[in-house]
C-alpha positions as CSV (number, residue, x, y, z in Angstrom):
1,M,14.2,23.4,-13.5
2,R,13.2,23.0,-16.9
3,V,11.4,26.4,-16.4
4,K,14.9,27.8,-15.9
5,I,16.3,26.1,-18.3
6,D,14.1,26.9,-21.0
7,S,14.3,30.4,-19.6
8,L,18.1,30.8,-20.3
9,S,18.0,29.0,-23.6
10,S,15.0,31.7,-25.1
11,R,17.5,34.2,-23.9
12,Y,20.4,33.2,-25.0
13,L,18.6,32.3,-28.8
14,A,16.9,36.0,-28.9
15,R,20.3,37.4,-27.9
16,K,22.0,35.1,-30.6
17,A,19.0,37.0,-33.1
18,V,19.8,39.7,-32.3
19,A,23.3,39.3,-32.6
20,N,23.0,37.9,-36.0
21,T,21.1,40.3,-37.0
22,I,23.8,43.4,-36.2
23,D,25.6,41.6,-38.3
24,T,23.9,41.6,-41.3
25,I,22.9,45.2,-41.3
26,K,26.0,46.3,-39.9
27,V,28.0,48.4,-42.3
28,S,31.6,49.3,-43.1
29,K,32.7,52.7,-43.3
30,K,34.3,51.6,-46.2
31,G,31.6,49.7,-47.8
32,F,29.0,52.4,-49.0
33,S,27.3,50.6,-51.5
34,N,26.3,48.4,-48.5
35,A,26.0,51.8,-45.9
36,V,23.1,53.6,-48.0
37,L,20.8,50.6,-47.9
38,A,21.1,49.4,-44.4
39,R,20.4,50.8,-41.2
40,E,24.0,51.1,-38.9
41,H,22.8,50.5,-35.1
42,K,25.3,52.1,-32.7
43,L,24.6,50.2,-30.0
44,K,27.1,51.9,-26.9
45,S,25.3,51.1,-24.3
46,G,24.8,47.2,-25.2
47,L,21.2,47.2,-25.3
48,A,19.0,47.3,-28.6
49,S,16.4,50.6,-28.6
50,N,13.0,49.7,-30.0
51,A,13.7,52.6,-32.6
52,D,16.2,54.6,-34.1
53,Q,17.9,57.8,-32.4
54,H,19.7,60.8,-33.8
55,D,21.2,64.2,-33.6
56,I,19.5,65.1,-36.7
57,A,17.2,63.8,-38.6
58,I,17.4,65.1,-42.4
59,V,14.6,64.6,-45.0
60,G,15.9,64.6,-48.5
61,G,18.8,63.5,-49.7
62,G,19.2,65.5,-52.7
63,M,21.7,68.3,-53.6
64,V,21.2,70.7,-50.2
65,G,20.7,68.3,-47.8
66,M,23.7,66.5,-48.7
67,A,25.3,69.7,-48.9
68,L,24.2,69.9,-45.1
69,A,25.2,66.3,-44.1
70,C,28.5,67.5,-45.5
71,A,28.9,70.1,-43.8
72,L,28.4,69.0,-40.4
73,S,30.8,66.1,-40.8
74,S,33.3,69.3,-41.7
75,N,33.2,71.2,-38.4
76,P,35.4,69.8,-35.7
77,L,32.1,70.6,-33.0
78,T,29.2,68.9,-35.0
79,K,31.1,66.0,-36.5
80,H,30.5,63.5,-33.8
81,L,26.5,64.4,-34.2
82,N,24.4,61.1,-35.5
83,V,23.4,62.2,-38.7
84,A,20.0,59.8,-41.0
85,I,19.0,60.9,-43.6
86,I,15.7,60.0,-45.2
87,D,15.3,59.7,-49.1
88,S,13.7,57.4,-51.2
89,N,15.4,58.0,-54.3
90,P,17.3,54.7,-55.5
91,A,20.1,57.2,-56.5
92,L,21.7,57.7,-53.3
93,G,22.1,53.6,-52.7
94,R,23.4,53.5,-56.4
95,M,27.3,54.1,-56.5
96,D,28.2,53.1,-59.9
97,G,29.6,56.7,-60.9
98,I,29.1,59.1,-63.7
99,K,30.7,58.4,-67.1
100,K,32.0,61.6,-68.8
101,S,31.4,59.9,-72.3
102,E,28.1,60.3,-71.2
103,L,25.9,63.0,-73.1
104,P,25.3,65.8,-70.9
105,D,21.9,65.8,-68.4
106,P,19.2,68.6,-69.1
107,R,19.1,69.4,-65.8
108,V,21.9,71.7,-64.8
109,S,23.0,74.3,-62.1
110,A,24.8,77.4,-62.5
111,I,26.7,77.8,-58.9
112,T,28.6,80.5,-57.9
113,P,31.9,81.1,-56.3
114,A,30.6,81.1,-53.1
115,T,29.4,77.4,-53.8
116,I,32.7,76.4,-55.4
117,S,34.2,77.4,-51.8
118,F,31.8,75.4,-50.4
119,F,32.2,72.6,-51.9
120,K,36.3,72.9,-51.4
121,D,36.0,73.7,-48.2
122,V,33.9,70.3,-47.9
123,G,36.1,67.7,-49.9
124,A,33.5,67.5,-52.5
125,W,34.8,69.8,-55.4
126,Q,37.3,67.2,-56.2
127,Y,34.8,65.5,-57.8
128,V,33.2,67.9,-59.9
129,Q,36.4,68.2,-61.4
130,E,36.7,64.5,-61.9
131,N,33.5,64.8,-64.3
132,R,32.4,67.4,-67.3
133,H,32.0,71.1,-66.1
134,A,31.9,74.3,-67.4
135,I,33.5,77.1,-65.6
136,F,33.1,80.6,-67.0
137,D,34.4,84.2,-66.8
138,K,31.9,85.8,-69.7
139,M,28.3,86.2,-69.2
140,Q,26.1,88.7,-72.0
141,V,23.1,89.8,-71.3
142,W,20.3,91.8,-73.4
143,D,17.3,92.2,-74.9
144,Y,14.5,91.4,-77.8
145,T,14.4,95.4,-78.4
146,G,18.0,96.1,-79.2
147,S,17.9,99.4,-76.5
148,G,20.9,98.0,-74.4
149,Y,23.0,94.9,-73.4
150,T,25.5,94.2,-70.8
151,R,28.0,92.3,-71.1
152,Y,30.8,90.6,-68.0
153,N,34.2,90.1,-67.8
154,A,36.0,88.5,-65.0
155,K,38.9,90.0,-65.7
156,D,37.6,93.3,-66.1
157,L,36.1,93.4,-62.7
158,G,39.6,91.5,-61.1
159,K,37.8,88.4,-60.3
160,E,38.7,84.4,-61.8
161,M,35.1,83.5,-63.0
162,L,31.2,84.2,-62.8
163,G,30.7,81.1,-61.9
164,C,30.4,77.3,-63.4
165,V,27.7,75.5,-64.7
166,V,27.4,71.9,-63.7
167,E,25.0,68.7,-64.3
168,N,22.5,68.2,-61.2
169,K,23.7,64.6,-60.7
170,V,27.4,65.7,-60.8
171,L,26.8,67.9,-58.6
172,H,24.9,65.4,-56.2
173,S,27.3,62.4,-56.9
174,S,30.0,64.5,-55.7
175,L,28.4,65.8,-52.2
176,L,27.2,61.5,-52.0
177,S,31.1,60.7,-52.7
178,C,32.0,63.7,-50.1
179,F,29.3,62.2,-47.4
180,K,30.8,58.3,-48.1
181,D,34.3,59.8,-47.3
182,K,33.3,61.2,-43.8
183,D,34.6,59.6,-41.1
184,F,31.2,59.8,-38.7
185,H,27.7,58.3,-37.6
186,K,25.6,58.2,-40.7
187,T,22.5,56.5,-42.0
188,I,20.5,56.8,-45.1
189,Y,17.6,55.4,-44.9
190,P,15.8,54.5,-48.2
191,S,11.9,55.1,-47.2
192,R,9.7,58.3,-46.9
193,L,8.6,60.2,-44.5
194,T,4.9,59.9,-43.3
195,S,4.0,61.4,-40.2
196,M,6.0,63.5,-37.6
197,D,5.3,63.6,-33.6
198,L,6.9,66.4,-31.7
199,L,7.0,64.6,-27.7
200,S,9.2,65.1,-24.7
201,R,10.8,61.6,-23.2
202,P,12.5,61.2,-20.0
203,P,16.5,60.4,-20.5
204,A,17.0,57.4,-21.1
205,K,18.5,55.1,-17.9
206,G,21.8,53.8,-18.0
207,P,22.7,49.7,-16.6
208,D,22.8,51.9,-13.1
209,G,19.8,52.9,-13.3
210,N,20.6,56.3,-13.6
211,S,20.0,59.0,-16.1
212,G,22.3,58.5,-19.0
213,D,23.9,61.4,-20.7
214,S,26.0,60.6,-23.2
215,T,24.4,61.1,-26.4
216,L,22.0,64.1,-27.4
217,H,19.2,62.7,-28.2
218,S,19.3,60.8,-24.7
219,R,18.4,64.4,-23.3
220,G,15.0,66.3,-23.2
221,S,12.4,66.6,-26.1
222,S,12.2,65.2,-29.6
223,A,10.6,64.5,-32.7
224,K,9.5,61.2,-33.6
225,L,9.6,60.1,-37.2
226,D,7.2,57.2,-39.2
227,L,8.6,55.6,-42.0
228,S,6.7,54.5,-44.9
229,D,8.2,51.3,-44.4
230,G,7.2,50.6,-41.2
231,N,10.2,52.0,-38.8
232,S,9.7,55.1,-36.5
233,I,13.1,57.0,-35.3
234,Y,13.9,60.0,-33.0
235,A,15.7,62.8,-33.6
236,K,16.3,65.8,-31.7
237,L,16.3,68.6,-35.1
238,V,14.5,67.4,-38.3
239,V,15.8,69.1,-41.0
240,G,12.9,69.8,-44.2
241,A,15.5,69.5,-47.2
242,D,13.0,67.6,-48.8
243,G,11.8,70.3,-51.7
244,G,8.7,72.7,-52.8
245,Q,6.9,69.9,-51.7
246,S,7.6,69.2,-48.5
247,R,6.5,66.8,-46.1
248,V,8.4,68.2,-43.1
249,R,6.7,72.1,-44.4
250,E,3.0,70.2,-44.2
251,L,3.3,68.3,-41.2
252,A,4.9,70.8,-39.3
253,G,2.2,73.4,-40.2
254,I,3.9,75.4,-41.9
255,Q,2.2,78.6,-44.2
256,T,3.9,79.3,-47.6
257,T,3.1,82.7,-49.8
258,G,3.4,83.1,-53.2
259,W,2.0,82.5,-56.8
260,K,2.2,80.7,-60.3
261,Y,3.7,82.3,-63.2
262,P,1.8,82.6,-66.1
263,Q,5.2,81.1,-68.2
264,S,6.8,76.9,-68.0
265,A,10.3,76.1,-68.8
266,V,11.4,74.4,-71.7
267,I,15.1,72.4,-71.1
268,C,17.4,70.5,-73.0
269,T,20.8,70.0,-74.0
270,V,22.2,71.3,-77.3
271,E,25.1,70.7,-78.8
272,H,27.8,73.5,-81.2
273,S,30.3,73.2,-84.0
274,T,32.4,74.9,-80.9
275,E,33.1,75.4,-77.2
276,N,31.0,77.2,-76.1
277,Q,32.6,79.4,-73.2
278,C,30.2,82.4,-71.9
279,A,26.6,82.6,-70.2
280,W,24.0,84.1,-72.4
281,Q,20.3,85.1,-72.0
282,R,18.4,87.4,-73.7
283,F,15.4,88.6,-72.8
284,L,11.9,87.9,-74.5
285,P,8.6,89.3,-75.0
286,S,7.6,86.0,-73.8
287,G,10.2,85.5,-71.3
288,P,14.3,85.2,-71.2
289,I,16.4,82.5,-72.6
290,A,19.5,81.3,-71.7
291,L,22.5,79.7,-73.5
292,L,24.7,77.9,-70.7
293,P,28.3,76.3,-71.9
294,V,28.4,72.6,-69.9
295,G,31.8,71.4,-71.3
296,D,33.4,70.3,-74.2
297,N,30.8,71.4,-77.0
298,F,27.7,70.9,-74.9
299,S,25.5,73.8,-73.7
300,N,22.0,74.1,-71.8
301,I,19.0,76.1,-73.0
302,V,16.9,77.5,-70.2
303,W,14.2,78.9,-72.2
304,S,11.2,81.0,-70.3
305,M,7.5,81.2,-72.1
306,S,3.8,81.0,-71.9
307,P,2.1,76.6,-71.1
308,T,1.0,76.8,-74.9
309,E,4.1,77.9,-76.3
310,A,6.1,75.6,-74.1
311,L,4.1,72.8,-74.9
312,D,4.7,73.5,-79.0
313,R,7.9,73.7,-78.6
314,K,8.6,70.6,-76.2
315,T,7.3,68.5,-78.8
316,M,7.9,70.3,-82.1
317,S,10.5,68.3,-84.2
318,E,14.1,68.9,-83.9
319,D,15.0,70.9,-87.0
320,I,12.7,73.0,-86.8
321,F,12.9,73.8,-82.5
322,V,16.8,73.8,-83.2
323,R,16.0,77.0,-85.7
324,E,13.6,78.6,-83.4
325,V,16.4,78.5,-80.9
326,N,19.2,80.1,-82.6
327,H,16.2,82.4,-84.0
328,A,15.7,83.7,-80.7
329,L,19.2,83.9,-79.9
330,D,20.3,86.0,-83.2
331,Y,18.2,88.0,-84.4
332,G,14.4,87.0,-84.0
333,Y,12.1,89.1,-81.7
334,G,14.2,92.5,-82.6
335,P,17.7,93.8,-84.0
336,H,21.0,93.0,-82.7
337,P,22.0,95.5,-79.8
338,R,25.0,98.8,-81.7
339,P,27.3,101.2,-80.9
340,G,25.4,103.9,-79.1
341,L,25.8,107.5,-78.1
342,L,27.7,105.6,-75.1
343,G,29.7,102.8,-76.6
344,K,31.9,105.1,-79.2
345,D,34.1,104.8,-76.6
346,G,35.7,101.4,-77.7
347,K,33.6,99.4,-74.7
348,F,31.2,98.3,-76.8
349,S,31.4,94.0,-77.0
350,W,28.2,92.3,-78.0
351,E,28.5,89.4,-79.7
352,V,26.6,86.7,-81.4
353,P,26.1,83.5,-79.6
354,P,27.5,80.2,-81.2
355,K,25.3,78.4,-83.0
356,V,23.5,75.3,-82.2
357,V,23.7,72.5,-84.9
358,K,21.1,70.1,-83.0
359,V,19.6,69.0,-79.7
360,V,21.0,65.8,-77.7
361,S,19.2,65.6,-74.4
362,E,15.3,65.1,-73.4
363,R,13.2,68.1,-73.8
364,M,11.8,68.5,-70.9
365,M,9.2,71.0,-69.0
366,F,8.0,72.4,-66.0
367,P,5.5,75.2,-64.8
368,L,7.5,78.3,-62.9
369,S,5.8,79.9,-59.7
370,L,7.5,81.7,-56.6
371,M,7.1,80.3,-53.1
372,H,8.2,81.5,-49.6
373,A,7.7,80.0,-46.0
374,N,6.1,82.3,-43.9
375,K,8.6,80.1,-41.2
376,Y,11.8,78.5,-41.4
377,A,12.0,77.4,-38.2
378,S,10.2,75.8,-35.5
379,N,10.5,73.4,-32.1
380,H,12.6,70.8,-33.5
381,V,11.9,71.3,-36.8
382,V,13.6,73.9,-39.8
383,L,13.2,74.1,-43.4
384,I,16.2,74.8,-46.0
385,G,16.4,75.0,-50.0
386,D,13.1,74.2,-51.3
387,A,11.4,73.6,-49.0
388,A,11.8,76.7,-48.0
389,H,11.5,79.1,-50.8
390,T,11.6,78.5,-54.7
391,V,12.3,81.2,-57.1
392,H,12.2,81.7,-61.0
393,P,15.6,80.5,-62.7
394,L,16.4,83.4,-64.3
395,A,19.1,84.2,-62.9
396,G,19.9,80.6,-61.4
397,Q,19.6,81.4,-58.1
398,G,18.0,78.7,-56.4
399,V,20.7,76.1,-55.9
400,N,22.7,78.7,-54.5
401,L,20.6,79.8,-51.6
402,G,19.9,76.4,-50.6
403,Y,23.4,76.0,-50.6
404,A,23.9,79.2,-48.4
405,D,21.3,78.0,-45.8
406,A,22.8,74.4,-45.2
407,V,26.4,76.2,-44.7
408,A,24.1,78.5,-42.5
409,L,22.2,76.7,-40.7
410,S,25.2,74.1,-39.8
411,K,26.9,77.4,-38.5
412,I,24.3,77.7,-36.3
413,I,24.2,74.2,-35.0
414,A,27.5,74.2,-34.1
415,D,27.6,78.0,-32.3
416,G,24.8,76.4,-30.4
417,I,26.7,73.0,-29.5
418,A,30.1,75.4,-28.7
419,V,27.7,76.9,-25.6
420,G,25.6,73.8,-24.7
421,T,22.3,74.8,-26.0
422,D,20.0,71.8,-27.3
423,I,20.5,72.0,-30.8
424,G,16.4,71.6,-31.6
425,E,15.6,74.5,-28.9
426,L,13.4,77.1,-31.4
427,S,16.0,79.7,-30.2
428,L,18.7,78.8,-31.9
429,L,16.8,77.6,-35.1
430,K,15.2,81.5,-35.2
431,K,19.4,82.6,-35.2
432,F,19.3,80.8,-39.1
433,E,15.5,82.1,-40.0
434,S,17.0,85.4,-38.6
435,E,20.2,85.4,-40.8
436,R,18.7,83.1,-43.8
437,K,15.5,84.8,-44.1
438,P,15.9,88.5,-45.2
439,A,19.2,87.7,-47.6
440,N,16.2,84.8,-49.3
441,I,13.2,87.3,-49.9
442,M,16.0,90.7,-50.9
443,M,16.7,87.9,-53.3
444,M,13.5,86.6,-54.7
445,A,12.1,90.2,-55.0
446,I,14.9,91.3,-57.6
447,L,13.9,88.2,-59.6
448,D,10.6,88.4,-59.6
449,G,10.9,92.1,-59.9
450,L,12.9,91.4,-63.3
451,Q,10.2,88.7,-64.3
452,K,7.4,91.6,-64.4
453,A,9.7,94.4,-65.7
454,Y,10.3,92.0,-68.5
455,S,6.9,90.9,-68.8
456,I,5.6,94.6,-70.1
457,D,6.3,95.3,-73.4
458,L,5.4,99.4,-73.6
459,G,7.7,101.9,-75.0
460,P,8.3,104.0,-71.9
461,F,9.2,100.2,-70.0
462,N,11.3,99.4,-72.8
463,A,13.5,102.7,-72.5
464,L,13.9,102.3,-68.9
465,R,15.2,98.9,-69.2
466,A,17.4,100.0,-71.9
467,A,18.7,102.8,-70.0
468,A,19.8,100.1,-66.9
469,F,21.6,97.9,-69.9
470,N,23.1,100.7,-70.5
471,A,24.4,102.2,-67.4
472,V,25.2,98.3,-65.8
473,Q,27.3,98.3,-68.9
474,Y,29.1,101.8,-69.0
475,I,29.0,102.2,-64.9
476,S,31.3,99.7,-63.8
477,P,31.4,100.6,-59.7
478,L,27.7,99.4,-60.8
479,K,29.0,96.3,-62.6
480,K,31.0,95.5,-59.8
481,N,28.9,95.4,-57.0
482,I,26.0,93.5,-59.8
483,V,28.2,90.8,-60.1
484,S,29.6,90.8,-56.0
485,Y,26.2,90.6,-54.8
486,A,24.9,87.9,-58.0
487,T,28.2,85.5,-57.5
488,G,27.7,85.6,-53.6
489,E,30.8,87.4,-52.3
490,Q,28.5,90.3,-51.2
491,K,25.1,89.3,-49.1
492,W,23.3,92.3,-50.0
493,P,23.2,94.6,-53.3
494,L,24.7,98.2,-53.5
495,F,21.5,100.2,-53.0
496,L,21.7,98.5,-48.8
């Protein structure tokens, strides 16, 4: 009798301990600051599992990973999914907001109208509008020889805008706020992925001894993810959104193709005496320099050059750096473009960019490279964003390609659910690869071609580049096509 009482007492204490633990870690959907640090256990069967089970595990809670989570939560066919985000970045646990009075961060993105439409669709754009951002409707591109230039004006092309420059922390915070507001099964694990195994597991047994099928993860095979904090979780689909050094890609054994450019980029925030409302880019002998508006009287500098030059410009005094920037955007390296034979019809509209008066942020430097995964998908694993591809920043397309990946993958998953397909099935994930891989390769090839074309300083090549600039400037259909492709409105360039 004593043994039976002890047994009952032990079971009671065990149940009470489990209940207390669940009460401690279970979070309210209203209190997101706790949610991002807790493990929200959904005990639909009333029994605790040995490891958390999810439909989708997104490894990487940056801009692209968070975009996918928001897209999934906004689609009626996918908003019921149990989604986990694995990321040790403490920013996911902070909701202290961004103060607009703070100076702009040097890490920015020029997002396209297609990306803006996505942000509006998922409900994140309202948060961007609450913070500093700069919509621009004009862009000027020219080179150091003064032989040609191209100036884009959204109104002339029948568009409202060409793009918007936003600090990366604002984009991420806006998606995080959107994610917080979504009423769906979500868990953020503040940890890192250490290992991953694909395994087949039999369907979970219900209280009656029969196989249960109330959740997607209770059927078929899944992936086991071991985390740096010692915990493990299971997921039907693992999404690698963990950047160029992707751990998911490494563990999945997916090879890459690519190369390092003989260039590094220096980025920083600068201030003008007046507001800048145009995006400027000039191709110099050692690489392009871009001056992008970020709101108020601030702009962002992205300057590509040799690693030696980059280190020199990162460490030189502020006064000398400001002088070098203004030199590079004005008469430095060559003359201003002049009205040529084609410019006598009144279409010549080249302008001198606004002068930089001071640097207001840290000058940061990073190497440039191209990388492309040989495949985007394997069983229960798919790559998006920089985990699948990285590009040269000369056209600001990197993050836009990542957002396009997130949109496409969310739709493919929804299509699979609509017809009852396992969301980790390779045949389904290959549809995503078939859609995004050719589009990404095309953009990468164009950007790589531009980079190489401007790495050669010879008379014949200079003449060809000048001819190309003038053709775009004065042939309206060609200019419209380029803008439609660059802004995401058109999937393929003119020649396809």
